[in-house]
DSSP file (Angstrom, degrees, kcal/mol; ACC not computed):
  #  RESIDUE AA STRUCTURE BP1 BP2  ACC     N-H-->O    O-->H-N    N-H-->O    O-->H-N    TCO  KAPPA ALPHA  PHI   PSI    X-CA   Y-CA   Z-CA
    1    1 A X    >         0   0    0      0, 0.0     3,-1.5     0, 0.0     6,-0.2   0.000 360.0 360.0 360.0 -43.0   47.9  113.2   51.2
    2    2 A X  T 3   +     0   0    0      1,-0.3     7,-0.2     6,-0.0     5,-0.1   0.779 360.0  51.8 -64.1 -26.4   44.5  114.8   51.6
    3    3 A X  T 3  S+     0   0    0      3,-0.0    -1,-0.3     2,-0.0     2,-0.3   0.510  78.9 119.1 -87.3  -4.5   45.7  116.8   54.6
    4    4 A X    X   -     0   0    0     -3,-1.5     3,-1.6     1,-0.2   108,-0.1  -0.465  64.2-139.7 -65.7 125.2   48.8  118.1   52.8
    5    5 A X  T 3  S+     0   0    0      1,-0.3    -1,-0.2    -2,-0.3   107,-0.1   0.728  96.5  47.7 -64.8 -24.7   48.4  121.9   52.8
    6    6 A X  T 3  S+     0   0    0    107,-0.2   110,-0.7   106,-0.1     2,-0.5   0.326  96.1  85.9 -99.5   8.8   49.5  122.5   49.2
    7    7 A X    <   -     0   0    0     -3,-1.6     2,-0.5   108,-0.2   108,-0.1  -0.935  58.3-162.3-114.1 128.4   47.4  119.8   47.6
    8    8 A X        -     0   0    0     -2,-0.5     2,-0.7    38,-0.0    38,-0.1  -0.946   8.0-151.9-110.6 122.6   43.8  120.4   46.5
    9    9 A X  E     -a   46   0A   0     36,-0.7    38,-3.3    -2,-0.5     2,-0.3  -0.840  20.2-170.2 -93.0 114.9   41.7  117.3   46.0
   10   10 A X  E     +a   47   0A   0     -2,-0.7     2,-0.3    36,-0.2    38,-0.2  -0.798  13.3 160.1-108.0 151.1   39.0  118.2   43.4
   11   11 A X  E     -a   48   0A   0     36,-1.9    38,-2.2    -2,-0.3     2,-0.1  -0.971  34.5-118.7-158.5 153.9   36.0  116.2   42.3
   12   12 A X     >  -     0   0    0     -2,-0.3     4,-2.5    36,-0.2     5,-0.2  -0.458  38.5-104.7 -84.9 168.9   32.7  116.8   40.6
   13   13 A X  H  > S+     0   0    0     36,-0.5     4,-2.5     1,-0.2     5,-0.2   0.881 123.5  55.7 -61.8 -36.6   29.4  116.1   42.4
   14   14 A X  H  > S+     0   0    0      2,-0.2     4,-1.8     1,-0.2    -1,-0.2   0.893 109.4  45.9 -62.7 -40.0   29.1  112.9   40.3
   15   15 A X  H  > S+     0   0    0      2,-0.2     4,-2.5     1,-0.2    -2,-0.2   0.925 111.3  51.2 -69.2 -44.6   32.5  111.7   41.4
   16   16 A X  H  X S+     0   0    0     -4,-2.5     4,-1.9     1,-0.2    -2,-0.2   0.906 110.1  50.4 -58.7 -41.9   31.8  112.5   45.1
   17   17 A X  H  X S+     0   0    0     -4,-2.5     4,-2.5     1,-0.2    -1,-0.2   0.886 109.1  51.8 -63.2 -38.8   28.5  110.6   44.8
   18   18 A X  H  X S+     0   0    0     -4,-1.8     4,-2.9     2,-0.2     5,-0.2   0.899 105.3  55.2 -65.9 -40.1   30.3  107.6   43.3
   19   19 A X  H  X S+     0   0    0     -4,-2.5     4,-2.0     1,-0.2    -1,-0.2   0.942 112.1  43.3 -55.5 -47.9   32.8  107.6   46.2
   20   20 A X  H  X S+     0   0    0     -4,-1.9     4,-1.3     1,-0.2    -2,-0.2   0.912 112.9  52.1 -65.3 -43.3   30.0  107.4   48.7
   21   21 A X  H  < S+     0   0    0     -4,-2.5     3,-0.4     1,-0.2     4,-0.3   0.909 109.3  49.9 -60.1 -43.4   28.2  104.7   46.6
   22   22 A X  H >< S+     0   0    0     -4,-2.9     3,-1.6     1,-0.2    -1,-0.2   0.917 108.1  52.7 -63.2 -43.4   31.3  102.6   46.4
   23   23 A X  H 3< S+     0   0    0     -4,-2.0     7,-0.4     1,-0.3    -1,-0.2   0.764 103.2  59.9 -64.6 -23.5   31.8  102.8   50.2
   24   24 A X  T 3< S+     0   0    0     -4,-1.3    -1,-0.3    -3,-0.4    -2,-0.2   0.524  76.6 120.5 -81.5  -5.0   28.2  101.6   50.7
   25   25 A X  S X> S-     0   0    0     -3,-1.6     3,-1.9    -4,-0.3     4,-0.7  -0.351  72.0-125.9 -62.6 137.9   28.8   98.3   48.8
   26   26 A X  G >4 S+     0   0    0      1,-0.3     3,-0.7     2,-0.2    -1,-0.1   0.794 103.9  71.5 -55.8 -30.3   28.2   95.3   51.0
   27   27 A X  G 34 S+     0   0    0      1,-0.3    -1,-0.3     2,-0.1    -2,-0.1   0.754  98.3  49.5 -61.5 -22.1   31.7   93.9   50.4
   28   28 A X  G <4 S-     0   0    0     -3,-1.9    -1,-0.3    -6,-0.2    -2,-0.2   0.742  90.9-153.6 -87.2 -25.0   33.2   96.7   52.5
   29   29 A X    <<  +     0   0    0     -4,-0.7     2,-0.3    -3,-0.7    -3,-0.1   0.819  26.8 171.0  59.2  34.6   30.8   96.1   55.4
   30   30 A X        -     0   0    0     -7,-0.4    -1,-0.2    -5,-0.4    -2,-0.1  -0.581  30.6-123.2 -80.8 138.2   31.0   99.7   56.7
   31   31 A X     >  -     0   0    0     -2,-0.3     4,-2.3     1,-0.1     5,-0.2  -0.279  24.6-109.0 -71.8 163.4   28.6  100.7   59.4
   32   32 A X  H  > S+     0   0    0      1,-0.2     4,-2.2     2,-0.2     5,-0.1   0.876 120.8  53.2 -60.4 -38.0   26.3  103.7   59.0
   33   33 A X  H  > S+     0   0    0      2,-0.2     4,-1.9     1,-0.2    -1,-0.2   0.914 109.5  47.0 -65.2 -42.8   28.4  105.6   61.5
   34   34 A X  H  > S+     0   0    0      2,-0.2     4,-2.4     1,-0.2    -2,-0.2   0.881 109.9  53.8 -67.9 -37.0   31.6  105.0   59.6
   35   35 A X  H  X S+     0   0    0     -4,-2.3     4,-2.5     2,-0.2    -1,-0.2   0.911 108.0  50.5 -61.8 -41.8   29.9  105.9   56.3
   36   36 A X  H  X S+     0   0    0     -4,-2.2     4,-2.2     2,-0.2    -2,-0.2   0.893 109.1  52.0 -62.6 -38.9   28.9  109.2   57.9
   37   37 A X  H  X S+     0   0    0     -4,-1.9     4,-2.4     2,-0.2    -2,-0.2   0.925 109.7  48.6 -62.9 -44.2   32.5  109.8   59.0
   38   38 A X  H  X S+     0   0    0     -4,-2.4     4,-2.9     1,-0.2    -2,-0.2   0.917 110.3  51.4 -62.3 -42.6   33.8  109.1   55.5
   39   39 A X  H  X S+     0   0    0     -4,-2.5     4,-2.6     1,-0.2    -1,-0.2   0.908 109.9  50.0 -60.1 -41.0   31.2  111.5   54.0
   40   40 A X  H  X S+     0   0    0     -4,-2.2     4,-1.6     2,-0.2    -2,-0.2   0.909 110.8  49.2 -64.1 -41.8   32.3  114.2   56.5
   41   41 A X  H  X S+     0   0    0     -4,-2.4     4,-2.5     2,-0.2     3,-0.3   0.946 111.6  48.9 -62.2 -47.9   36.0  113.6   55.6
   42   42 A X  H  X S+     0   0    0     -4,-2.9     4,-2.4     1,-0.2    -2,-0.2   0.926 111.4  49.7 -58.0 -44.8   35.1  113.9   51.9
   43   43 A X  H  < S+     0   0    0     -4,-2.6    -1,-0.2     1,-0.2    -2,-0.2   0.790 114.0  46.9 -65.4 -26.9   33.2  117.1   52.5
   44   44 A X  H  < S+     0   0    0     -4,-1.6    -2,-0.2    -3,-0.3    -1,-0.2   0.861 123.4  28.0 -82.2 -37.6   36.1  118.5   54.5
   45   45 A X  H  < S+     0   0    0     -4,-2.5   -36,-0.7    -5,-0.1     2,-0.5   0.637 102.4  81.7-105.2 -15.3   38.9  117.7   52.1
   46   46 A X  E  <  -a    9   0A   0     -4,-2.4     2,-0.7    -5,-0.3   -36,-0.2  -0.796  62.8-147.7 -99.3 131.8   37.4  117.7   48.6
   47   47 A X  E     -a   10   0A   0    -38,-3.3   -36,-1.9    -2,-0.5     2,-0.5  -0.868  19.7-144.7 -91.4 115.3   36.8  120.8   46.6
   48   48 A X  E     -a   11   0A   0     -2,-0.7     2,-0.3   -38,-0.2   -36,-0.2  -0.710  19.5-169.0 -85.8 125.5   33.7  120.1   44.5
   49   49 A X        -     0   0    0    -38,-2.2     2,-0.6    -2,-0.5   -36,-0.5  -0.823  27.1-108.3-114.5 154.6   33.9  121.8   41.1
   50   50 A X        -     0   0    0     -2,-0.3     2,-0.6   -38,-0.1   -38,-0.1  -0.701  34.9-176.2 -81.5 121.7   31.2  122.2   38.5
   51   51 A X        +     0   0    0     -2,-0.6   -37,-0.1     1,-0.1    18,-0.1  -0.913  21.0 152.6-123.4 103.2   31.9  120.0   35.5
   52   52 A X        +     0   0    0     -2,-0.6     2,-0.3    16,-0.1    -1,-0.1   0.515  44.6 101.8-106.0  -7.9   29.5  120.5   32.7
   53   53 A X        -     0   0    0     15,-0.1     2,-0.4    12,-0.1    19,-0.1  -0.560  62.7-143.6 -78.5 139.4   31.8  119.3   29.9
   54   54 A X        -     0   0    0     -2,-0.3     2,-0.4    14,-0.1    11,-0.1  -0.849  11.8-161.8-100.4 140.0   31.4  115.9   28.5
   55   55 A X        -     0   0    0     -2,-0.4     2,-0.6     6,-0.1    13,-0.1  -0.975  16.3-132.0-120.4 133.8   34.5  113.9   27.5
   56   56 A X        +     0   0    0     -2,-0.4     2,-0.3     1,-0.0     5,-0.0  -0.756  30.6 168.8 -85.2 125.8   34.3  110.9   25.2
   57   57 A X    >   -     0   0    0     -2,-0.6     3,-1.2     1,-0.1     6,-0.2  -0.701   8.1-179.7-137.5  81.9   36.3  108.0   26.6
   58   58 A X  T 3  S+     0   0    0      1,-0.3     3,-0.5    -2,-0.3    -1,-0.1   0.771  75.6  67.6 -57.7 -30.0   35.4  104.9   24.6
   59   59 A X  T 3  S-     0   0    0      1,-0.3    -1,-0.3    25,-0.1     2,-0.1   0.879 130.2  -6.5 -61.0 -37.2   37.7  102.6   26.6
   60   60 A X    X   -     0   0    0     -3,-1.2     3,-2.4    24,-0.1     4,-0.3  -0.547  66.6-170.5-158.4  84.9   35.4  103.0   29.7
   61   61 A X  G >  S+     0   0    0     -3,-0.5     3,-1.5     1,-0.3     4,-0.3   0.771  84.8  63.3 -53.4 -31.2   32.6  105.6   29.2
   62   62 A X  G 3  S+     0   0    0      1,-0.3     3,-0.4     2,-0.1    -1,-0.3   0.705 100.6  54.3 -69.9 -15.8   31.6  105.4   32.9
   63   63 A X  G X> S+     0   0    0     -3,-2.4     3,-1.2    -6,-0.2     4,-1.2   0.438  78.2  95.9 -93.3  -0.3   35.1  106.8   33.8
   64   64 A X  H <> S+     0   0    0     -3,-1.5     4,-2.8    -4,-0.3     5,-0.2   0.812  73.8  66.5 -59.5 -29.7   34.7  109.8   31.5
   65   65 A X  H 3> S+     0   0    0     -3,-0.4     4,-1.9    -4,-0.3    -1,-0.3   0.836  98.3  52.6 -62.6 -31.4   33.5  111.9   34.4
   66   66 A X  H <> S+     0   0    0     -3,-1.2     4,-2.2     2,-0.2    -1,-0.2   0.895 110.9  46.1 -70.6 -39.9   37.0  111.6   36.0
   67   67 A X  H  X S+     0   0    0     -4,-1.2     4,-2.5     2,-0.2    -2,-0.2   0.919 111.5  51.8 -66.5 -43.4   38.7  112.9   32.8
   68   68 A X  H  X S+     0   0    0     -4,-2.8     4,-2.9     1,-0.2     5,-0.3   0.905 110.6  49.0 -60.1 -41.4   36.2  115.7   32.5
   69   69 A X  H  X S+     0   0    0     -4,-1.9     4,-2.7    -5,-0.2    -1,-0.2   0.922 111.3  49.0 -64.4 -44.7   36.9  116.8   36.1
   70   70 A X  H  <>S+     0   0    0     -4,-2.2     5,-2.4     2,-0.2     4,-0.3   0.895 115.4  44.7 -62.3 -40.0   40.7  116.6   35.5
   71   71 A X  H ><5S+     0   0    0     -4,-2.5     3,-1.0     3,-0.2    -2,-0.2   0.961 117.4  42.1 -69.5 -52.4   40.4  118.7   32.3
   72   72 A X  H 3<5S+     0   0    0     -4,-2.9    -2,-0.2     1,-0.3    -3,-0.2   0.893 118.5  46.3 -63.4 -40.3   38.0  121.3   33.7
   73   73 A X  T 3<5S-     0   0    0     -4,-2.7    -1,-0.3    -5,-0.3    -2,-0.2   0.462 104.7-130.6 -81.4  -0.7   39.9  121.5   37.0
   74   74 A X  T < 5 -     0   0    0     -3,-1.0    -3,-0.2    -4,-0.3    -4,-0.1   0.909  38.3-169.6  49.9  46.9   43.2  121.8   35.2
   75   75 A X      < -     0   0    0     -5,-2.4    -1,-0.2    -6,-0.2     3,-0.1  -0.385  27.6-153.1 -69.6 141.5   44.5  119.0   37.5
   76   76 A X  S    S+     0   0    0     40,-1.9    19,-2.6     1,-0.2     2,-0.4   0.802  82.3  28.9 -78.7 -31.9   48.2  118.2   37.5
   77   77 A X  E     -b   95   0B   0     39,-0.5     2,-0.5    17,-0.2    19,-0.2  -0.980  55.2-161.3-134.9 142.8   47.5  114.7   38.6
   78   78 A X  E     -b   96   0B   0     17,-2.8    19,-2.2    -2,-0.4     2,-0.7  -0.978  25.2-153.2-116.2 111.7   44.7  112.1   38.2
   79   79 A X  E     +b   97   0B   0     -2,-0.5     2,-0.3    17,-0.2    19,-0.2  -0.779  37.6 123.7 -96.9 116.9   45.4  109.6   41.0
   80   80 A X        -     0   0    0     17,-2.7    -2,-0.1    -2,-0.7     0, 0.0  -0.983  54.5-145.6-162.2 156.9   44.1  106.1   40.2
   81   81 A X        +     0   0    0     -2,-0.3     2,-0.6    17,-0.1    17,-0.1   0.297  65.5 120.0-107.2   5.0   45.1  102.5   39.9
   82   82 A X    >   -     0   0    0      1,-0.2     3,-1.5     2,-0.0     4,-0.1  -0.605  54.8-154.9 -74.2 115.1   42.6  101.9   37.1
   83   83 A X  G >  S+     0   0    0     -2,-0.6     3,-1.7     1,-0.3     4,-0.2   0.638  83.4  81.0 -68.3 -14.4   44.6  100.8   34.0
   84   84 A X  G >  S+     0   0    0      1,-0.3     3,-1.0     2,-0.1    -1,-0.3   0.762  81.0  67.4 -61.4 -22.8   41.9  102.1   31.7
   85   85 A X  G X  S+     0   0    0     -3,-1.5     3,-1.6     1,-0.2     4,-0.3   0.482  70.7  90.6 -80.7  -0.7   43.3  105.6   32.2
   86   86 A X  G X  S+     0   0    0     -3,-1.7     3,-0.5     1,-0.3    -1,-0.2   0.780  87.2  53.0 -64.8 -23.1   46.5  104.7   30.3
   87   87 A X  G X  S+     0   0    0     -3,-1.0     3,-1.0    -4,-0.2    -1,-0.3   0.488  87.4  86.1 -84.4  -3.5   44.7  105.9   27.1
   88   88 A X  G X>  +     0   0    0     -3,-1.6     3,-2.2     1,-0.2     4,-1.1   0.694  64.4  81.4 -74.7 -18.8   43.8  109.2   28.7
   89   89 A X  G <4 S+     0   0    0     -3,-0.5    -1,-0.2    -4,-0.3     3,-0.2   0.790  85.7  60.5 -59.9 -25.8   47.1  111.0   27.9
   90   90 A X  G <4 S+     0   0    0     -3,-1.0    -1,-0.3     1,-0.2    -2,-0.2   0.689 109.1  44.0 -72.0 -16.6   45.7  111.6   24.4
   91   91 A X  T <4 S+     0   0    0     -3,-2.2     2,-0.3    -4,-0.2    -2,-0.2   0.616 120.7  12.7-103.2 -16.4   42.8  113.6   25.9
   92   92 A X     <  -     0   0    0     -4,-1.1    -1,-0.1    -3,-0.2   -21,-0.0  -0.953  59.1-123.0-156.0 169.1   44.6  115.8   28.5
   93   93 A X  S    S+     0   0    0     -2,-0.3    -4,-0.1   -18,-0.1     2,-0.1   0.484  72.4 117.4 -95.3  -6.4   47.8  117.1   30.0
   94   94 A X        -     0   0    0     -6,-0.1     2,-0.4   -27,-0.1   -17,-0.2  -0.358  67.9-122.0 -66.0 138.4   47.2  115.6   33.4
   95   95 A X  E     -b   77   0B   0    -19,-2.6   -17,-2.8    -2,-0.1     2,-0.5  -0.707  21.4-147.6 -81.8 128.4   49.6  113.0   34.7
   96   96 A X  E     +b   78   0B   0     -2,-0.4     2,-0.3   -19,-0.2   -17,-0.2  -0.859  34.4 146.7 -98.1 127.1   47.9  109.7   35.6
   97   97 A X  E     -b   79   0B   0    -19,-2.2   -17,-2.7    -2,-0.5     2,-0.1  -0.972  45.4 -97.7-154.0 166.4   49.5  107.9   38.5
   98   98 A X     >  -     0   0    0     -2,-0.3     4,-2.6   -19,-0.2     5,-0.2  -0.364  39.4-108.3 -80.8 165.6   48.8  105.6   41.5
   99   99 A X  H  > S+     0   0    0      1,-0.2     4,-2.8     2,-0.2     5,-0.2   0.926 120.5  49.8 -59.8 -45.7   48.5  106.9   45.1
  100  100 A X  H  > S+     0   0    0      1,-0.2     4,-2.4     2,-0.2    -1,-0.2   0.897 111.8  47.7 -64.8 -39.1   51.9  105.4   46.0
  101  101 A X  H  > S+     0   0    0      2,-0.2     4,-2.7     1,-0.2     5,-0.3   0.922 112.8  49.1 -66.3 -43.2   53.6  106.9   43.0
  102  102 A X  H  X>S+     0   0    0     -4,-2.6     4,-2.8     2,-0.2     5,-1.3   0.934 113.1  46.9 -60.4 -46.9   52.0  110.3   43.7
  103  103 A X  I  <>S+     0   0    0     -4,-2.8     5,-2.9     3,-0.2     6,-0.3   0.918 115.9  45.3 -62.1 -43.8   53.1  110.1   47.4
  104  104 A X  I  <5S+     0   0    0     -4,-2.4    -2,-0.2    -5,-0.2    -1,-0.2   0.879 123.5  32.3 -69.2 -38.5   56.6  109.1   46.5
  105  105 A X  I  <5S+     0   0    0     -4,-2.7    -2,-0.2    -5,-0.2    -3,-0.2   0.771 133.2  20.0 -94.3 -26.9   57.2  111.6   43.7
  106  106 A X  I  X5S+     0   0    0     -4,-2.8     4,-2.1    -5,-0.3     5,-0.2   0.841 126.1  36.9-107.9 -61.8   55.2  114.6   44.8
  107  107 A X  I  ><S+     0   0    0     -5,-1.3     4,-1.3     1,-0.2     6,-0.2   0.947 124.6  39.0 -62.6 -51.2   54.4  114.6   48.5
  108  108 A X  H  4<S+     0   0    0     -5,-2.9    -1,-0.2    -6,-0.2    -4,-0.1   0.849 114.5  54.8 -70.0 -33.3   57.7  113.1   49.7
  109  109 A X  H  4 S+     0   0    0     -6,-0.3    -1,-0.2     1,-0.2    -2,-0.2   0.888 119.4  30.4 -66.1 -40.2   59.8  115.1   47.2
  110  110 A X  H >< S-     0   0    0     -4,-2.1     3,-2.5     1,-0.3     2,-0.6   0.516  84.5-161.9-100.9  -6.1   58.5  118.5   48.2
  111  111 A X  T 3< S-     0   0    0     -4,-1.3    -1,-0.3     1,-0.3    -2,-0.1  -0.459  83.3  -1.2  60.8-110.7   57.7  117.9   51.9
  112  112 A X  T 3  S+     0   0    0     -2,-0.6    -1,-0.3    -4,-0.1     2,-0.1   0.438 132.4  65.7 -90.4   1.3   55.4  120.8   52.7
  113  113 A X    <   +     0   0    0     -3,-2.5    -3,-0.2    -6,-0.2  -107,-0.2  -0.232  52.2 102.3-104.2-164.0   55.6  122.2   49.2
  114  114 A X        -     0   0    0     -2,-0.1     2,-0.3    -4,-0.1  -108,-0.1   0.633  51.6-133.1  92.8 115.9   54.5  120.9   45.8
  115  115 A X              0   0    0      1,-0.1  -108,-0.2  -108,-0.1  -109,-0.1  -0.715 360.0 360.0 -97.9 148.2   51.4  122.1   43.9
  116  116 A X              0   0    0   -110,-0.7   -40,-1.9    -2,-0.3   -39,-0.5   0.300 360.0 360.0-124.9 360.0   48.8  119.9   42.3
């Protein structure tokens, strides 16, 4: 999905930092070399946007940064399997879906087309 030419993966610096932090968790057991590779991939495929807006998300305040990024970036999709985001529709117009749903409905439907 990330290599799809018509799809732009956006994230704030806070989100990008969280991605790296999560990959460093001992439960994943990733080597330092593999972590560097993931960081390089993220830096290559993610467009980092400035997100200075705060969004109140009482259901899970630590996830508010994802909503703020989707709102500021005017994202068509927020791709996650986190069920906490089911309440997010009241805050934004972005469609919340899983990776498999996004791939099946957007990437596969449009082939080389389809904007996000």
